[in-house]
C-alpha positions in Angstrom: 14.0 -4.4 25.0 17.2 -5.8 23.3 20.1 -3.9 22.1 22.0 -3.9 18.8 25.3 -2.0 18.2 26.1 -0.1 15.0 29.0 2.2 14.4 29.9 2.1 18.1 26.4 3.2 19.0 24.0 1.0 20.9 20.4 1.1 19.8 17.5 -0.3 21.9 15.3 -2.2 19.6 12.4 -4.5 20.5 13.1 -7.9 19.0 9.5 -9.2 18.4 9.7 -10.5 14.9 8.6 -7.3 13.2 11.4 -5.0 11.8 10.2 -1.7 10.4 13.0 -0.2 8.3 11.3 3.2 8.0 13.1 4.4 11.1 16.6 3.5 9.9 19.0 5.0 7.4 19.5 2.9 4.2 23.2 2.7 5.0 22.4 0.7 8.1 20.2 -1.9 6.4 23.1 -4.2 5.4 24.1 -4.8 9.0 20.7 -4.3 10.7 18.8 -7.0 8.8 21.4 -9.9 9.4 21.8 -8.8 13.1 18.1 -8.7 13.6 17.6 -12.1 12.1 20.4 -13.5 14.3 18.8 -12.1 17.4 15.4 -13.5 16.4 16.9 -17.0 16.0 18.6 -16.6 19.4 15.2 -15.7 20.9 13.5 -18.6 19.1 11.5 -16.3 16.8 11.3 -18.1 13.5 8.8 -16.0 11.6 9.9 -12.4 10.9 8.2 -9.6 9.0 10.4 -7.0 7.5 8.6 -3.8 6.6 10.4 -2.0 3.8 7.6 -0.1 2.2 6.4 -0.2 -1.4 8.1 2.7 -3.1 10.2 1.9 -6.2 11.3 -1.5 -4.7 15.0 -0.6 -4.1 14.9 -1.3 -0.4 12.8 -4.5 -1.0 15.5 -5.8 -3.4 18.3 -5.0 -1.0 16.5 -6.8 1.8 15.8 -9.8 -0.3 19.4 -9.9 -1.5 20.5 -10.0 2.1 18.0 -12.8 2.8 19.4 -14.8 -0.1 22.8 -14.8 1.5 21.7 -15.5 5.1 22.1 -19.0 6.4 19.3 -18.8 8.9 16.7 -18.0 6.1 14.7 -21.0 5.0 12.3 -19.1 2.8 10.7 -15.6 2.3 7.9 -14.1 0.3 5.9 -10.9 0.0 3.4 -10.5 2.9 -0.2 -11.3 2.3 -2.7 -8.5 1.8 -3.4 -8.1 5.5 0.2 -8.2 6.5 1.6 -5.4 4.3 1.4 -6.9 0.8 4.5 -6.2 -1.3 5.5 -3.5 1.2 6.7 -6.2 3.6 8.6 -9.5 3.3 7.8 -12.4 5.6 10.8 -14.6 6.4 10.9 -18.1 7.8 14.0 -18.9 9.7 15.8 -22.2 10.5 15.1 -23.5 13.9 18.2 -24.4 15.9 18.4 -27.4 18.0 18.5 -26.8 21.8 
């Protein structure tokens, strides 16, 4: 279990390539997503699924805007039917040289 720190509070979060945003406050997303991606790259996890839910698409658009600005992101797309469809975004990250 890895740890991420937000607002002087440490959160234990499993970094396994799947980030389910349902458990987090929308105000935390702007720091959570980039920090999670950075940890994935550090752990050599280069495919990430971010579960944002279907809803009205507000959270999906926020997540994808963050991905557009992230230097580790090579590409992203909506998940396939079996991986969450448009309720999740699959992200491919840049592999760092050792």
